[in-house]
C-alpha positions as CSV (number, residue, x, y, z in Angstrom):
1,M,15.9,53.1,4.0
2,E,15.1,49.7,5.6
3,K,13.5,51.4,8.5
4,E,11.3,53.4,6.2
5,Q,10.3,50.3,4.3
6,F,9.5,48.5,7.6
7,F,7.4,51.5,8.8
8,K,5.6,51.8,5.5
9,H,4.9,48.1,4.7
10,K,4.6,46.5,8.1
11,F,4.2,48.9,11.0
12,L,1.8,51.3,9.4
13,P,-0.7,48.8,8.1
14,V,-0.7,46.8,11.3
15,G,-0.9,49.9,13.4
16,T,-3.9,51.2,11.4
17,I,-5.8,48.0,11.8
18,V,-5.1,47.8,15.6
19,F,-6.2,51.4,16.0
20,A,-9.4,50.8,14.0
21,I,-10.1,47.7,16.1
22,L,-9.7,49.7,19.4
23,V,-12.0,52.5,18.2
24,L,-14.7,50.0,17.2
25,W,-14.2,48.2,20.5
26,Y,-14.8,51.3,22.5
27,V,-17.8,52.2,20.3
28,F,-19.4,48.8,20.8
29,A,-18.6,48.8,24.5
30,V,-20.5,52.1,24.9
31,V,-23.5,50.9,22.8
32,L,-23.8,47.5,24.6
33,N,-23.3,48.8,28.1
34,A,-25.6,51.8,27.7
35,P,-28.9,50.1,28.4
36,F,-27.8,48.8,31.8
37,Q,-26.2,52.2,32.7
38,R,-29.5,54.0,31.8
39,D,-31.4,51.7,34.1
40,L,-28.9,52.4,36.9
41,D,-29.1,56.2,36.4
42,R,-32.9,56.0,36.3
43,R,-33.1,54.2,39.6
44,A,-30.7,56.6,41.2
45,N,-32.5,59.6,39.8
46,V,-29.3,60.8,38.1
47,N,-29.1,62.7,34.9
48,P,-25.5,62.7,33.8
49,T,-24.0,64.6,30.8
50,T,-23.1,62.7,27.7
51,M,-19.4,62.5,28.6
52,E,-20.2,61.4,32.1
53,F,-22.6,58.8,30.8
54,I,-20.0,57.4,28.3
55,G,-17.4,57.4,31.1
56,K,-19.8,55.3,33.3
57,T,-20.4,52.8,30.5
58,L,-16.7,52.3,30.2
59,A,-16.2,51.8,33.9
60,Q,-18.8,49.2,34.9
61,P,-17.5,46.4,37.2
62,K,-19.4,43.7,35.3
63,P,-20.0,45.1,31.8
64,I,-21.5,43.2,28.9
65,L,-18.5,44.2,26.8
66,P,-15.4,45.4,28.8
67,A,-13.5,48.4,27.4
68,P,-10.0,47.7,26.2
69,H,-8.4,49.6,29.1
70,Q,-10.4,47.5,31.6
71,V,-9.1,44.3,30.0
72,A,-5.5,45.7,29.8
73,Q,-5.6,46.6,33.5
74,N,-6.9,43.2,34.5
75,V,-4.2,41.5,32.4
76,F,-1.5,43.7,33.9
77,E,-2.6,43.1,37.5
78,N,-3.0,39.3,37.2
79,T,0.3,39.0,35.3
80,F,2.8,41.3,37.0
81,L,1.2,42.2,40.4
82,R,0.4,38.7,41.5
83,A,2.7,35.9,42.5
84,P,3.2,33.4,39.7
85,T,2.1,30.6,42.0
86,S,-1.3,32.3,42.8
87,N,-4.3,30.6,41.3
88,R,-5.5,34.0,40.1
89,S,-2.3,34.7,38.2
90,L,-2.6,34.5,34.5
91,V,1.0,33.2,34.4
92,Y,0.1,30.3,36.6
93,N,-3.1,29.4,34.7
94,A,-1.3,29.8,31.3
95,W,1.4,27.4,32.6
96,V,-1.2,24.8,33.6
97,T,-2.8,25.0,30.1
98,L,0.6,25.0,28.4
99,S,1.6,21.7,30.0
100,S,-1.3,19.8,28.5
101,T,-0.9,21.7,25.3
102,A,2.8,20.7,24.9
103,V,2.1,17.0,25.7
104,G,-0.9,16.9,23.3
105,F,1.1,18.7,20.6
106,A,3.9,16.2,20.9
107,F,1.5,13.2,20.8
108,G,-0.3,14.8,17.9
109,T,2.8,15.5,15.9
110,V,4.2,12.0,16.3
111,L,0.8,10.4,15.5
112,G,0.3,12.7,12.4
113,I,3.7,11.8,11.0
114,L,3.2,8.1,11.5
115,I,-0.2,8.2,9.8
116,A,1.2,10.2,6.9
117,V,4.1,7.8,6.4
118,G,1.6,4.9,6.4
119,I,-0.7,6.6,3.9
120,V,2.0,7.5,1.5
121,H,3.5,4.0,1.5
122,V,0.4,1.8,1.8
123,V,-2.3,2.3,-0.8
124,A,-4.9,0.6,1.3
125,L,-4.4,3.1,4.1
126,D,-4.7,6.0,1.7
127,R,-8.1,4.8,0.5
128,S,-9.4,3.6,3.8
129,L,-7.9,5.7,6.6
130,M,-7.7,9.2,5.0
131,P,-11.5,9.6,4.6
132,W,-12.0,8.6,8.3
133,I,-9.4,11.1,9.4
134,I,-11.2,13.8,7.6
135,A,-14.5,12.7,8.9
136,S,-13.2,12.7,12.5
137,Q,-12.6,16.4,12.4
138,T,-16.3,17.1,11.6
139,V,-17.3,16.0,15.1
140,P,-17.4,19.0,17.5
141,I,-14.7,18.9,20.1
142,L,-17.2,20.0,22.7
143,A,-19.1,16.7,22.2
144,I,-15.9,14.6,22.3
145,A,-14.2,16.2,25.3
146,P,-16.8,15.1,28.0
147,M,-16.9,11.5,26.7
148,V,-13.1,11.3,26.8
149,I,-13.0,12.7,30.3
150,V,-15.7,10.3,31.6
151,V,-14.3,7.2,30.0
152,L,-10.8,7.8,31.3
153,A,-12.0,8.8,34.7
154,A,-13.8,5.4,34.9
155,V,-10.4,3.7,34.7
156,D,-8.8,6.2,37.1
157,I,-7.0,8.3,34.5
158,T,-7.4,11.9,35.3
159,G,-5.3,15.1,35.3
160,L,-3.0,15.9,32.5
161,I,-3.5,12.8,30.2
162,P,-7.2,13.4,29.3
163,K,-6.6,17.0,28.4
164,A,-3.5,16.0,26.4
165,L,-5.5,13.4,24.5
166,I,-8.1,16.0,23.5
167,S,-5.3,18.3,22.3
168,T,-3.9,15.4,20.4
169,Y,-7.2,14.8,18.7
170,L,-7.1,18.4,17.3
171,S,-3.4,18.6,16.5
172,F,-2.7,15.4,14.7
173,F,-5.0,16.2,11.7
174,P,-3.1,19.2,10.2
175,V,0.2,17.4,10.8
176,A,-1.0,14.3,9.0
177,V,-2.4,16.2,6.0
178,G,0.7,18.4,5.7
179,M,3.1,15.5,5.9
180,V,1.1,13.6,3.3
181,K,1.4,16.5,0.9
182,G,5.1,17.0,1.8
183,L,6.1,13.4,1.4
184,R,4.4,13.4,-2.0
185,S,5.9,16.7,-3.1
186,P,9.0,15.4,-4.8
187,E,8.7,15.6,-8.6
188,V,8.5,12.5,-10.7
189,M,11.8,13.3,-12.3
190,H,13.5,13.2,-8.9
191,L,11.9,9.9,-8.0
192,D,13.0,8.5,-11.4
193,L,16.5,9.7,-10.7
194,M,16.5,7.8,-7.4
195,R,15.4,4.7,-9.2
196,T,18.2,5.2,-11.8
197,Y,20.7,5.2,-8.9
198,N,19.1,2.0,-7.8
199,A,18.1,3.6,-4.4
200,S,16.1,1.5,-2.1
201,A,12.7,2.6,-0.8
202,S,14.3,3.5,2.5
203,Q,17.0,5.6,0.9
204,T,14.4,7.4,-1.3
205,F,12.3,8.1,1.8
206,W,15.1,9.5,4.0
207,K,17.1,11.3,1.3
208,L,14.3,12.7,-0.9
209,R,10.9,12.5,0.7
210,V,11.7,13.6,4.2
211,P,13.8,16.6,3.3
212,A,11.1,17.7,0.8
213,S,8.5,17.4,3.5
214,I,10.2,19.5,6.2
215,P,8.7,22.9,5.1
216,F,5.2,21.3,4.9
217,L,5.8,19.8,8.4
218,F,6.6,23.0,10.1
219,T,3.8,24.9,8.3
220,S,1.3,22.3,9.6
221,M,2.9,22.3,13.0
222,K,2.1,26.0,13.3
223,V,-1.6,25.2,12.8
224,A,-1.3,22.1,15.1
225,I,0.2,24.0,18.1
226,A,-2.7,26.5,18.0
227,A,-5.2,23.7,17.6
228,S,-3.6,21.9,20.5
229,L,-4.0,25.0,22.7
230,V,-7.7,25.2,21.8
231,G,-8.1,21.5,22.7
232,A,-6.4,22.0,26.1
233,I,-8.6,25.0,26.9
234,V,-11.8,23.1,25.9
235,A,-10.7,20.0,27.8
236,E,-10.6,22.1,31.0
237,L,-14.2,23.0,30.8
238,P,-15.9,19.6,31.4
239,T,-13.2,18.5,33.9
240,G,-14.2,21.1,36.5
241,A,-10.5,22.2,36.5
242,V,-9.6,24.7,39.1
243,A,-6.6,26.0,37.2
244,G,-5.9,26.8,33.5
245,I,-7.2,29.3,31.0
246,G,-10.3,27.2,30.5
247,A,-10.9,27.2,34.2
248,K,-10.6,31.0,34.3
249,L,-13.2,31.3,31.5
250,L,-15.5,28.9,33.3
251,A,-15.2,30.8,36.6
252,G,-15.7,34.1,34.9
253,S,-18.9,32.8,33.2
254,Y,-20.2,31.5,36.6
255,Y,-19.8,34.8,38.4
256,S,-20.4,37.1,35.4
257,Q,-16.9,38.4,35.6
258,T,-16.7,39.4,31.9
259,I,-13.5,41.3,32.4
260,D,-11.8,38.2,33.7
261,I,-13.2,36.3,30.7
262,W,-11.7,38.7,28.2
263,A,-8.4,38.8,30.1
264,A,-8.2,35.0,29.9
265,L,-8.9,35.2,26.2
266,V,-6.1,37.7,25.8
267,A,-3.8,35.4,27.8
268,G,-4.7,32.5,25.5
269,S,-4.1,34.6,22.4
270,V,-0.7,35.7,23.6
271,L,0.2,32.2,24.5
272,A,-0.8,30.9,21.1
273,A,1.3,33.7,19.4
274,I,4.3,32.7,21.5
275,L,3.9,29.0,20.7
276,V,3.6,29.7,16.9
277,A,6.6,32.0,17.1
278,I,8.7,29.2,18.8
279,V,7.7,26.8,16.0
280,S,8.7,29.4,13.4
281,V,12.1,29.9,15.0
282,A,12.6,26.1,15.0
283,A,11.7,26.0,11.4
284,R,14.3,28.6,10.5
285,I,17.0,26.8,12.5
286,V,16.2,23.5,10.8
287,D,16.1,25.2,7.4
288,R,19.5,26.7,7.9
289,S,21.0,23.4,9.1
290,M,19.7,21.8,5.9
291,G,21.5,24.5,3.8
292,G,18.5,26.7,3.1
293,R,18.9,30.4,2.5
294,T,16.7,33.3,3.5
295,A,14.9,35.0,0.7
């Protein structure tokens, strides 16, 4: 019965959507690659059949839109058929990006929590700092990243730290907003009860506000870890990095290797899904340790 429910309510809807995406992907690949293929056939004085023409559009070495099987083949080759230490390996490049993502996420989480605590307990910070935090996220990261790289390079700070700081810039915001909401989530009745027990501000914070904020924290961390990965990839673009997912995207755009670009995007998506899943597992472990029960 549980297997039937799983198939009906989870596997079937997801499978249908994935199948529809693949069909549309193939259709658009044929449509977008067709003009170039017609030009090639005209120059070669070739008149292929419809099926031969479709096959050629889906097998171009540098297509405008790679077919799904081309991307899958590239991902397989650069993941399992290459040494993990090779600079062409997606595993190696994902690890380089992951290192700056992890550092930036850690910095962003700590910074977001500290800002949230200050905003909740200091009215002046709530009125003055929060609007600036929100406004900071309206500035495009593509505009900030080169400035951060240049300024830090001027003081001989290069490598991991600049990329981690850019990841921090994107990841601290959801944590700060989520923690502010979480720390303010206890009901007035519960706060009054703590006052009745003559609890200090510190006791109220640690015994009431912090436990109430944990679900909000992990929810915001899922957003933050994905944002941190985006920041790390973007940070690799202006640095001229020779390794990392961003470097793979940049190299692919230089040499019109669209299949490599899409493979790097798939690698980034898989890495993001793994990171979010890790945060979800950590959230379940913390919830169970606090006495929570699964629904």
